[in-house]
C-alpha positions as CSV (number, residue, x, y, z in Angstrom):
1,X,123.6,104.8,88.6
2,X,124.0,108.5,89.4
3,X,121.3,111.4,89.1
4,X,121.5,114.9,90.1
5,X,120.3,115.8,93.5
6,X,117.7,118.5,93.3
7,X,118.6,119.9,96.6
8,X,122.4,120.3,96.7
9,X,123.2,119.6,92.8
10,X,125.7,117.0,93.5
11,X,125.6,113.4,92.3
12,X,122.8,111.1,94.0
13,X,122.4,107.5,93.9
14,X,119.5,105.8,91.6
15,X,119.1,102.1,93.0
16,X,119.2,99.0,90.9
17,X,115.5,98.8,90.6
18,X,115.1,102.5,89.4
19,X,113.0,102.9,92.5
20,X,114.7,105.5,94.9
21,X,117.2,108.3,94.7
22,X,119.2,109.0,97.5
23,X,121.8,111.6,98.1
24,X,124.7,110.8,100.4
25,X,125.7,114.3,100.6
26,X,122.6,116.1,101.8
27,X,120.5,113.3,102.8
28,X,117.9,113.8,100.0
29,X,115.4,110.8,99.5
30,X,112.7,110.3,97.1
31,X,111.0,107.6,95.0
32,X,111.8,107.9,91.4
33,X,108.5,109.2,90.3
34,X,108.7,112.0,92.8
35,X,112.0,112.6,91.8
36,X,111.1,113.1,88.1
37,X,108.4,115.4,89.2
38,X,110.7,117.8,91.3
39,X,113.2,117.6,88.4
40,X,110.5,118.4,85.9
41,X,109.4,121.7,88.0
42,X,113.0,122.8,88.2
43,X,113.4,122.6,84.4
44,X,110.2,124.7,83.9
45,X,111.2,127.2,86.6
46,X,114.5,127.3,84.6
47,X,112.8,128.1,81.3
48,X,110.5,130.6,82.7
49,X,113.2,132.5,84.2
50,X,115.2,132.6,81.1
51,X,115.3,135.9,79.2
52,X,117.2,136.0,76.1
53,X,119.9,138.5,75.8
54,X,119.0,139.6,72.3
55,X,117.9,143.3,71.6
56,X,114.4,143.9,69.8
57,X,112.7,140.9,71.6
């Protein structure tokens, strides 16, 4: 199964036991729980950086 690498953005590999995420492109490695925390933090940062392009807000 594939996962998005938080370091380079390319496809990383999620092992069969859903325990580790490894990126063959940049060498990123993390346990699945740690990976989820990293991706959660990235999502929070992306949402806080979002500024709607609407007048009056």
